[in-house]
Structure formats: structure tokens, C-alpha cells
PLY file of the C-alpha trace (Angstrom):
ply
format ascii 1.0
element vertex 306
property float x
property float y
property float z
element edge 305
property int vertex1
property int vertex2
end_header
15.16 -26.17 19.05
17.06 -28.17 17.26
20.98 -28.53 17.08
22.97 -27.37 14.10
23.73 -30.19 12.11
26.81 -31.00 10.17
26.08 -32.76 6.51
27.10 -35.82 8.10
24.60 -35.37 10.99
22.29 -34.36 8.05
22.67 -37.87 6.43
22.49 -39.44 9.48
19.07 -37.55 10.83
17.96 -38.70 7.28
18.62 -41.88 7.77
16.94 -42.24 11.68
13.82 -40.65 9.39
13.97 -43.60 7.79
14.86 -42.12 4.66
17.40 -45.03 2.30
19.91 -44.01 0.48
19.86 -46.62 -2.54
19.33 -44.40 -5.86
21.36 -41.99 -4.90
24.37 -42.68 -2.17
25.84 -40.77 1.14
28.26 -39.45 -0.55
26.92 -38.76 -3.63
24.05 -36.66 -1.21
26.37 -34.99 0.58
28.28 -33.53 -2.10
24.21 -32.53 -3.21
24.35 -30.83 0.00
27.12 -29.02 0.28
26.59 -27.53 -3.20
23.66 -27.59 -4.52
20.36 -26.91 -1.99
20.96 -27.13 1.36
18.62 -29.99 4.19
15.53 -27.50 5.81
14.58 -27.07 2.07
15.06 -30.46 0.33
13.39 -32.29 4.03
10.84 -30.16 3.17
9.61 -32.31 0.19
9.79 -35.45 2.86
6.01 -34.12 3.94
4.10 -36.13 0.64
6.02 -39.29 2.70
3.50 -41.12 4.81
4.99 -42.68 8.38
4.96 -46.32 9.80
2.47 -45.96 12.56
2.13 -49.22 14.54
5.32 -51.40 14.14
9.37 -51.29 15.01
9.66 -48.41 12.02
7.05 -46.17 13.80
8.15 -42.54 12.72
9.95 -43.06 9.99
8.94 -42.41 6.51
7.58 -45.39 4.14
9.27 -45.89 1.10
11.78 -42.53 0.10
15.08 -42.37 -0.70
17.11 -39.16 -0.86
16.88 -39.14 -4.76
13.23 -38.72 -4.45
13.44 -35.85 -2.99
15.83 -34.89 -5.29
13.75 -35.07 -7.97
10.51 -33.50 -6.21
13.15 -30.39 -5.44
14.12 -29.98 -8.93
9.98 -30.21 -11.43
9.33 -27.63 -8.32
12.52 -25.22 -9.16
11.34 -25.64 -13.22
7.59 -25.38 -12.09
7.65 -22.39 -10.58
10.38 -20.48 -13.54
7.03 -21.12 -15.96
4.95 -19.79 -13.46
6.63 -16.45 -12.74
6.92 -15.82 -16.72
3.07 -16.47 -16.67
3.07 -14.46 -13.89
4.62 -11.13 -15.79
2.37 -11.76 -19.00
-0.83 -12.06 -16.38
0.09 -9.09 -14.79
0.95 -7.21 -17.85
-2.63 -8.16 -19.54
-4.25 -7.17 -16.51
-3.37 -3.56 -17.24
-4.18 -4.20 -20.85
-7.57 -5.24 -20.15
-8.33 -2.78 -17.16
-7.10 0.14 -19.55
-9.37 -0.52 -22.75
-12.71 -0.85 -20.43
-11.78 2.33 -18.85
-11.89 3.97 -21.93
-15.30 2.46 -22.49
-16.61 4.28 -19.50
-17.07 7.43 -18.41
-14.52 7.93 -16.12
-11.58 10.78 -15.71
-9.25 8.41 -14.79
-8.12 11.10 -11.93
-11.06 10.52 -9.27
-10.60 6.68 -9.13
-7.31 6.89 -8.19
-7.58 9.36 -5.34
-10.52 7.57 -4.04
-8.25 4.51 -4.15
-5.61 6.36 -1.71
-8.36 7.47 0.49
-9.23 3.78 1.06
-5.44 2.80 1.39
-3.91 6.05 2.86
-0.43 3.76 3.51
-0.54 3.01 -1.42
0.25 7.07 -1.18
3.69 6.92 0.85
4.35 2.88 -1.01
4.47 4.74 -4.30
6.51 7.94 -2.95
8.97 5.12 -1.36
9.68 4.30 -5.57
11.64 8.04 -5.58
14.73 5.72 -4.16
14.36 3.58 -7.16
16.48 4.62 -9.95
13.68 2.57 -12.01
10.99 4.80 -10.79
11.91 8.26 -9.72
11.53 9.68 -12.77
8.06 8.00 -13.27
7.10 8.97 -9.19
8.56 12.83 -10.09
6.77 14.16 -12.86
3.61 12.35 -11.50
3.11 12.23 -7.89
0.87 15.43 -7.88
-1.32 13.80 -10.68
-1.50 10.25 -10.70
-3.75 8.73 -13.40
-5.27 4.97 -13.79
-2.93 4.67 -16.97
0.08 6.13 -15.79
-0.54 4.94 -11.82
-0.53 1.29 -13.08
3.26 1.81 -13.64
4.55 2.04 -10.63
2.24 -0.47 -8.75
3.18 -3.47 -7.41
0.58 -6.85 -8.23
-1.16 -6.59 -5.35
-1.76 -2.61 -5.35
-3.07 -3.31 -8.90
-5.10 -5.92 -7.85
-7.24 -3.11 -5.64
-7.33 -0.97 -8.18
-8.60 -3.45 -10.56
-11.43 -4.50 -7.93
-12.06 -0.86 -7.30
-12.77 -0.30 -10.79
-14.88 -3.22 -11.85
-16.78 -3.27 -8.41
-17.47 0.93 -10.00
-18.25 -0.06 -13.19
-19.65 -3.43 -14.70
-18.48 -5.58 -17.30
-19.30 -9.14 -17.80
-16.32 -10.57 -17.48
-14.16 -8.47 -14.70
-11.71 -11.99 -13.37
-11.74 -10.50 -9.63
-12.22 -13.57 -8.14
-8.75 -14.78 -9.57
-6.27 -12.00 -8.33
-5.68 -13.29 -4.80
-5.06 -16.66 -5.78
-2.85 -15.21 -8.70
-1.14 -12.93 -6.15
-0.78 -16.08 -3.80
1.02 -18.42 -6.62
3.03 -14.96 -8.11
4.39 -14.21 -4.35
5.30 -18.08 -3.60
7.20 -18.42 -7.15
9.23 -15.37 -6.83
9.99 -15.97 -3.05
11.13 -19.65 -4.37
8.84 -21.11 -1.74
8.15 -25.16 -2.00
4.85 -25.76 -4.05
4.67 -29.16 -3.80
6.22 -30.41 -0.46
3.02 -31.11 1.05
-0.04 -33.20 -1.38
-0.30 -35.48 1.50
-2.86 -34.43 4.15
-3.39 -32.75 5.79
-2.78 -29.61 3.86
-1.05 -26.45 5.10
-3.99 -24.51 5.26
-6.71 -25.58 3.13
-8.82 -22.89 0.34
-12.05 -22.37 -1.16
-11.82 -21.99 -4.83
-14.15 -19.53 -6.85
-17.49 -20.72 -7.92
-15.87 -19.40 -12.01
-13.13 -21.49 -11.60
-15.10 -24.78 -9.89
-18.30 -24.29 -12.22
-16.45 -23.97 -15.60
-14.03 -27.39 -14.43
-17.09 -28.80 -13.08
-19.48 -28.33 -16.45
-17.04 -28.08 -18.99
-13.56 -30.17 -18.17
-16.16 -32.79 -17.01
-14.24 -33.06 -13.63
-16.16 -34.99 -10.83
-17.80 -32.07 -8.25
-16.15 -34.71 -5.22
-12.66 -35.02 -7.29
-13.00 -30.74 -7.04
-13.43 -30.10 -3.87
-10.75 -32.60 -2.73
-8.11 -31.86 -5.19
-9.16 -27.41 -5.59
-8.93 -27.14 -1.46
-4.83 -28.25 -2.38
-3.83 -24.19 -1.94
-1.27 -24.78 -4.98
-3.68 -26.48 -6.80
-6.22 -24.61 -6.24
-3.48 -21.27 -7.03
-2.38 -23.11 -10.25
-5.49 -23.93 -11.70
-6.72 -20.45 -11.06
-3.48 -18.44 -13.00
-4.09 -21.29 -15.88
-7.90 -20.48 -15.58
-6.78 -16.31 -16.46
-4.80 -17.09 -18.40
-6.32 -18.66 -20.88
-9.14 -15.44 -20.65
-6.85 -12.47 -21.21
-3.73 -13.66 -22.97
-3.22 -13.42 -26.19
-3.18 -17.09 -28.21
0.72 -17.14 -29.43
1.82 -16.42 -25.60
-0.39 -19.22 -24.51
0.93 -21.45 -26.75
4.30 -20.84 -26.09
3.58 -20.83 -22.44
1.27 -24.31 -22.60
4.12 -25.81 -24.70
6.47 -25.13 -21.71
3.84 -27.01 -19.07
3.65 -29.78 -21.35
7.56 -30.01 -21.86
7.16 -30.45 -17.85
4.28 -32.57 -17.35
5.07 -34.65 -20.49
8.43 -34.69 -20.11
10.48 -33.73 -17.07
8.26 -35.03 -14.55
8.08 -38.19 -15.84
11.63 -38.78 -16.04
11.82 -40.28 -12.52
8.13 -41.68 -12.79
9.15 -45.20 -11.27
9.93 -42.66 -7.92
5.90 -42.39 -7.19
4.25 -45.51 -8.52
3.40 -46.33 -4.84
2.78 -42.80 -3.37
-0.72 -41.85 -4.21
-1.33 -38.55 -3.58
2.12 -37.58 -5.78
0.28 -39.25 -8.62
-3.54 -38.53 -8.16
-2.14 -34.59 -7.81
-0.06 -34.62 -11.44
-3.19 -36.42 -12.88
-5.61 -34.27 -11.83
-3.25 -31.17 -12.45
-2.71 -32.52 -15.77
-6.07 -33.66 -16.67
-6.61 -29.29 -15.73
-3.87 -27.73 -18.14
-5.57 -30.44 -20.53
-8.13 -29.10 -20.42
-7.39 -25.24 -21.28
-4.89 -26.40 -23.35
-7.85 -27.94 -25.79
-10.30 -24.83 -25.19
-8.18 -21.77 -25.50
-5.76 -22.39 -29.13
0 1
1 2
2 3
3 4
4 5
5 6
6 7
7 8
8 9
9 10
10 11
11 12
12 13
13 14
14 15
15 16
16 17
17 18
18 19
19 20
20 21
21 22
22 23
23 24
24 25
25 26
26 27
27 28
28 29
29 30
30 31
31 32
32 33
33 34
34 35
35 36
36 37
37 38
38 39
39 40
40 41
41 42
42 43
43 44
44 45
45 46
46 47
47 48
48 49
49 50
50 51
51 52
52 53
53 54
54 55
55 56
56 57
57 58
58 59
59 60
60 61
61 62
62 63
63 64
64 65
65 66
66 67
67 68
68 69
69 70
70 71
71 72
72 73
73 74
74 75
75 76
76 77
77 78
78 79
79 80
80 81
81 82
82 83
83 84
84 85
85 86
86 87
87 88
88 89
89 90
90 91
91 92
92 93
93 94
94 95
95 96
96 97
97 98
98 99
99 100
100 101
101 102
102 103
103 104
104 105
105 106
106 107
107 108
108 109
109 110
110 111
111 112
112 113
113 114
114 115
115 116
116 117
117 118
118 119
119 120
120 121
121 122
122 123
123 124
124 125
125 126
126 127
127 128
128 129
129 130
130 131
131 132
132 133
133 134
134 135
135 136
136 137
137 138
138 139
139 140
140 141
141 142
142 143
143 144
144 145
145 146
146 147
147 148
148 149
149 150
150 151
151 152
152 153
153 154
154 155
155 156
156 157
157 158
158 159
159 160
160 161
161 162
162 163
163 164
164 165
165 166
166 167
167 168
168 169
169 170
170 171
171 172
172 173
173 174
174 175
175 176
176 177
177 178
178 179
179 180
180 181
181 182
182 183
183 184
184 185
185 186
186 187
187 188
188 189
189 190
190 191
191 192
192 193
193 194
194 195
195 196
196 197
197 198
198 199
199 200
200 201
201 202
202 203
203 204
204 205
205 206
206 207
207 208
208 209
209 210
210 211
211 212
212 213
213 214
214 215
215 216
216 217
217 218
218 219
219 220
220 221
221 222
222 223
223 224
224 225
225 226
226 227
227 228
228 229
229 230
230 231
231 232
232 233
233 234
234 235
235 236
236 237
237 238
238 239
239 240
240 241
241 242
242 243
243 244
244 245
245 246
246 247
247 248
248 249
249 250
250 251
251 252
252 253
253 254
254 255
255 256
256 257
257 258
258 259
259 260
260 261
261 262
262 263
263 264
264 265
265 266
266 267
267 268
268 269
269 270
270 271
271 272
272 273
273 274
274 275
275 276
276 277
277 278
278 279
279 280
280 281
281 282
282 283
283 284
284 285
285 286
286 287
287 288
288 289
289 290
290 291
291 292
292 293
293 294
294 295
295 296
296 297
297 298
298 299
299 300
300 301
301 302
302 303
303 304
304 305
């Protein structure tokens, strides 16, 4: 078990790990740790940096200044805010698509909800719990014994909505359902909503690798002209894969006016804020190559969905 560290002890701990205080002084770093963030979170971004293996500096970080960690954390915060806005849009327009397609099939809207309750018995209790919420209690009281697809979506979490969405498209065949994109959407939305770090481990080994959906990989391979080797390498990173899936789904179901606003914010982040301190990362291949790859995907979806 590691001992509790005062802020001066945190500074010393970083110095012993090879983290420098050339760009940001120790005094500035101490103030930042006291008022703007906390050590455990900020140190997570150090996972983007390699360590010396066979010199007298063995175990110390290579070319890492405290200011670099601050910059990465602030970029990550900006990215998560945009992701949350986009996830909010997606949740709404997934419902719009679901109910629009529902109106085209011969279903009454009640039987599918009954089937979902049978498949997931805990779902009923979870929705009943919303009686305690002042924002949902009226709706739950009114429809608790007669849920239909068009009213239950109003009290479902994104995860619960994805289960209803998947069930509907399993029962009714439509050309484009985008079911395979729901899981990565939930993962990145939850990570952003819970303020988890997204860009804290761009250097292998990743914290778990993923297999991208066939539709996502195929579109980027065939139309974005990205090589199979590069796709397989970069999309194995969970956050990059989930962000690419978010962009793909957003490009397919969100109206163009909202897309344009979100894409503008993303480009301002990628072409503006992310490049303010570009010199910090010129010697860091995982960060630079990840940035180039994600920007290429972003440019593709912007160029092909307006």
C-alpha cells in the first residue's frame, strides 16, 4: 500500500520518476495540484510515455515534463465535453429512428416491451425505481402498467434503450440499424459522463484491446482509404475505436445542422487547442500517430456527411 502523499511529497515522487518541472515550475505545479486537479488523475497521463530500461535512469520517464501532463488532461476534458454533447444528440435520434421505423411495421408497441421485460426481469424494477425521481415519477405512475415502445423510451437509460433497440431490429429487418455501434457508444458516453480518462494510454500495451465492428472497419478501409494494417493497429485501442464508432453513428443518424455544429467544435479542438503546445509531443510517437489517425477519420466523416 502506498502512503498518503502531501503535495510537496507528490512533487518529489514525480521528480524521482523522472518527471521534470522545466516548463512549469515546482511552485506552479504545487498550486495546480492544490486547486485544479489531483495527483492520481494527472499521473494517469504519464502512461503515454516510455521509461528508460537499461541506463542509470532505469524506470524513469523519458522526455516528460509536468506541463505535458497538464496539457493532456485539459485536452481530454475538452474532448469529453464534446463527446457528451454528441452522445446526447445520438440518444435522442436513436429514439427518433426507432420510432420512425416502428411506424412502418405491423406491431402494436406493447408486445415488444413485454418481451423485453421477460428477457430482462430486472428492467421492470429498474424503471419502477424512477418513481423516486421528481423528473420521471409522473410518467412512471401513468404508464407503469401499460408500457408501449413510444412511452417507455422516455424513462430508459442509454443501455436499456440499446437493448430495446437491438430487440426491435432483431424482430424487424431494416437495411440500416447500426446495432453494432451501440456498445461502443455506451462505453465512450459512460466514460465521458463519469469523467474517466480517455487519452491516458495511447502507448501499448492498452488497457484491453477491442475488435471494431465490421461495418466501421469496412467503411474506413473502403472509403477513407486507410490501410488494413493501420486500422487494425489503431482501432484496437478502446478509446479510439469507440470515438470512431461515435463519429460513424453520428454521421448516419443526426441531422446535418447539428452535425455541422459538433464537427465545428471537434475541428476547433483538433486544429486549435490540441496544437497550442504541439512541441510537447513531437518526440512522442504514440501521441502524434494517434492524433494523425483520429484526425484522418474526423476529416473523412466531415467531408462525406455534409
